[in-house]
Structures are given as C-alpha cells and as structure tokens.
C-alpha positions in Angstrom: 62.4 -50.2 -22.5 58.8 -49.5 -23.4 56.4 -52.4 -23.3 53.7 -53.0 -26.1 50.9 -51.5 -24.0 53.1 -48.6 -22.8 53.9 -48.0 -26.6 50.2 -48.3 -27.4 49.2 -45.9 -24.8 51.8 -43.4 -25.7 50.6 -43.7 -29.2 46.9 -43.2 -28.3 47.6 -40.2 -26.1 49.7 -38.4 -28.8 47.0 -39.1 -31.2 44.5 -37.5 -28.9 46.6 -34.4 -28.4 47.0 -34.2 -32.2 43.4 -34.4 -32.6 42.7 -31.7 -30.2 45.3 -29.5 -32.1 43.4 -30.3 -35.3 40.2 -29.1 -33.9 42.0 -25.8 -32.7 43.4 -25.4 -36.4 40.1 -25.9 -37.9 38.4 -23.3 -35.8 41.2 -20.9 -36.2 41.0 -21.3 -40.2 37.4 -20.9 -40.1 37.7 -17.6 -38.1 40.4 -16.5 -40.7 38.1 -17.2 -43.5 35.4 -15.2 -42.0 37.7 -12.0 -41.2 39.4 -12.6 -44.6 36.1 -12.7 -46.4 34.9 -9.6 -44.7 38.0 -7.5 -45.7 37.6 -8.8 -49.3 33.9 -7.8 -49.5 34.9 -4.5 -47.9 37.5 -3.9 -50.5 35.4 -4.5 -53.5 32.4 -2.4 -52.0 34.9 0.3 -52.1 36.1 -0.2 -55.6 39.3 -2.0 -54.7 40.5 -5.3 -55.4 39.7 -8.6 -53.9 43.0 -9.5 -53.1 46.2 -7.4 -52.0 49.5 -9.0 -53.2 51.8 -7.2 -50.9 49.8 -8.5 -47.9 49.9 -12.3 -49.3 53.7 -11.7 -49.6 53.9 -10.6 -46.1 51.5 -13.7 -45.0 54.0 -15.9 -47.1 57.1 -14.5 -45.5 55.6 -14.9 -41.8 55.1 -18.7 -42.6 58.4 -19.4 -44.5 60.0 -18.0 -41.4 58.0 -19.9 -39.0 58.1 -23.2 -40.8 61.0 -23.0 -43.4 60.7 -21.8 -47.0 59.2 -24.9 -48.9 56.7 -26.2 -45.9 55.9 -22.5 -44.9 55.3 -21.4 -48.2 53.3 -24.4 -49.2 50.9 -24.0 -46.1 50.3 -20.2 -46.5 49.7 -20.5 -50.2 46.7 -23.3 -49.3 45.5 -21.1 -46.5 45.2 -18.0 -48.6 43.6 -20.1 -51.2 41.1 -21.4 -48.7 40.2 -17.9 -47.4 39.5 -16.3 -50.7 35.8 -15.7 -51.3 
C-alpha cells in the first residue's frame, strides 16, 4: 500500500521526468524547424515549391505507424505546420 508521502513522491518524480522529456522534445522540434526551413528555402531558391506533398505523406505515415492513426496523424500535422516557413 502506498502512503500519501510515497504517492506524492512518485508523482513529483514522474512529473520531473516528464518535464525533462518536454525540454528534449522542444529542442528536437527547434532543430527540426531549422532543418526544414533550410530545405524550404533551398527549394524556393531553385524555383521549386516550398512544400513536398509526398514527403509530408511519408512523415504522416511514420507518425501513424508509431503512434496510431488518429494521434499520430494529429501530431504529425501539427509538427509539419510548425516547421513551415
């Protein structure tokens, strides 16, 4: 049986781990934005389109496979949106 202090300690430790993961996710998204922005600029400079629908569909598929259709697609769409210049 978990005591109240043990329960609170578990919650605090778990939240701290989540906070650490959130910091890592933010850094990864920033890196992704930078790389994606660079790709988009190069594509535009060479007379192409800013976006690549087939690549976006590939990304959607990766997220769907990893996180399930609904959640994976929702997260992928938001990340793709955040990475557009």
